[in-house]
NUKEZA-612232 format. One record per residue (C-alpha): residue number from 0; x, y, z. Coordinates in nm, 3 decimals. Layout:
{NUM; {X; Y; Z}}
...
END
This chain:
{0; {0.246; 0.376; -0.848}}
{1; {0.358; 0.624; -0.583}}
{2; {0.503; 0.339; -0.378}}
{3; {0.684; 0.190; -0.679}}
{4; {0.834; 0.527; -0.779}}
{5; {0.958; 0.587; -0.423}}
{6; {1.100; 0.234; -0.405}}
{7; {1.290; 0.293; -0.732}}
{8; {1.439; 0.611; -0.584}}
{9; {1.524; 0.433; -0.258}}
{10; {1.682; 0.138; -0.444}}
{11; {1.860; 0.364; -0.694}}
{12; {1.772; 0.092; -0.943}}
{13; {1.495; -0.025; -1.174}}
{14; {1.577; -0.394; -1.130}}
{15; {1.270; -0.574; -0.992}}
{16; {1.462; -0.750; -0.711}}
{17; {1.616; -0.420; -0.597}}
{18; {1.275; -0.252; -0.598}}
{19; {1.121; -0.543; -0.405}}
{20; {1.395; -0.521; -0.142}}
{21; {1.340; -0.146; -0.111}}
{22; {0.967; -0.200; -0.063}}
{23; {0.990; -0.476; 0.197}}
{24; {0.965; -0.323; 0.542}}
{25; {0.957; 0.027; 0.396}}
{26; {0.718; 0.317; 0.457}}
{27; {0.589; 0.532; 0.174}}
{28; {0.390; 0.855; 0.134}}
{29; {0.075; 0.817; -0.079}}
{30; {-0.250; 0.999; -0.146}}
{31; {-0.393; 0.776; 0.129}}
{32; {-0.128; 0.889; 0.378}}
{33; {0.180; 0.706; 0.500}}
{34; {0.162; 0.332; 0.422}}
{35; {0.402; 0.050; 0.501}}
{36; {0.501; -0.288; 0.363}}
{37; {0.507; -0.541; 0.643}}
{38; {0.837; -0.737; 0.614}}
{39; {0.691; -1.064; 0.747}}
{40; {0.469; -1.117; 0.441}}
{41; {0.513; -0.803; 0.227}}
{42; {0.151; -0.704; 0.289}}
{43; {0.082; -0.338; 0.218}}
{44; {-0.071; -0.191; 0.533}}
{45; {-0.324; 0.079; 0.453}}
{46; {-0.684; 0.177; 0.529}}
{47; {-0.968; 0.032; 0.320}}
{48; {-1.232; 0.262; 0.173}}
{49; {-1.573; 0.171; 0.033}}
{50; {-1.812; 0.392; -0.156}}
{51; {-1.935; 0.490; -0.496}}
{52; {-1.892; 0.754; -0.765}}
{53; {-2.144; 1.037; -0.770}}
{54; {-2.184; 1.371; -0.940}}
{55; {-2.070; 1.653; -0.713}}
{56; {-2.053; 2.014; -0.837}}
{57; {-2.107; 1.890; -1.192}}
{58; {-1.818; 1.641; -1.180}}
{59; {-1.794; 1.273; -1.102}}
{60; {-1.618; 1.222; -0.768}}
{61; {-1.555; 0.929; -0.537}}
{62; {-1.784; 0.932; -0.233}}
{63; {-1.652; 0.733; 0.062}}
{64; {-1.937; 0.580; 0.260}}
{65; {-1.736; 0.356; 0.492}}
{66; {-1.372; 0.314; 0.590}}
{67; {-1.167; 0.080; 0.805}}
{68; {-0.832; 0.170; 0.963}}
{69; {-0.529; -0.025; 0.845}}
{70; {-0.500; -0.213; 1.174}}
{71; {-0.855; -0.345; 1.136}}
{72; {-0.847; -0.402; 0.758}}
{73; {-0.523; -0.602; 0.754}}
{74; {-0.505; -0.937; 0.934}}
{75; {-0.196; -1.011; 1.141}}
{76; {0.082; -1.211; 0.972}}
{77; {0.000; -1.581; 0.993}}
{78; {0.321; -1.747; 0.879}}
{79; {0.129; -1.890; 0.583}}
{80; {0.330; -1.679; 0.338}}
{81; {0.588; -1.911; 0.185}}
{82; {0.782; -1.652; -0.012}}
{83; {1.152; -1.636; 0.058}}
{84; {1.283; -1.337; 0.245}}
{85; {1.430; -1.073; 0.018}}
END
């Protein structure tokens, strides 16, 4: 949702095509850090986290047990994406 809200602000519009154009090739600040939409295939480039939920200090919290950097978690563009450029 953070990315969508920032794209709406960037596009100065709530029209889906305007938001999509603002997202494509853009970088956005999220709770996971700075993430980017790759313009070649509109893939969101961000780290991947794996874990479970456990009780910590009397509250349920996510516990990350493994993570992969964005460069490793996201395959390179293959040209297989057949969507038209925005």
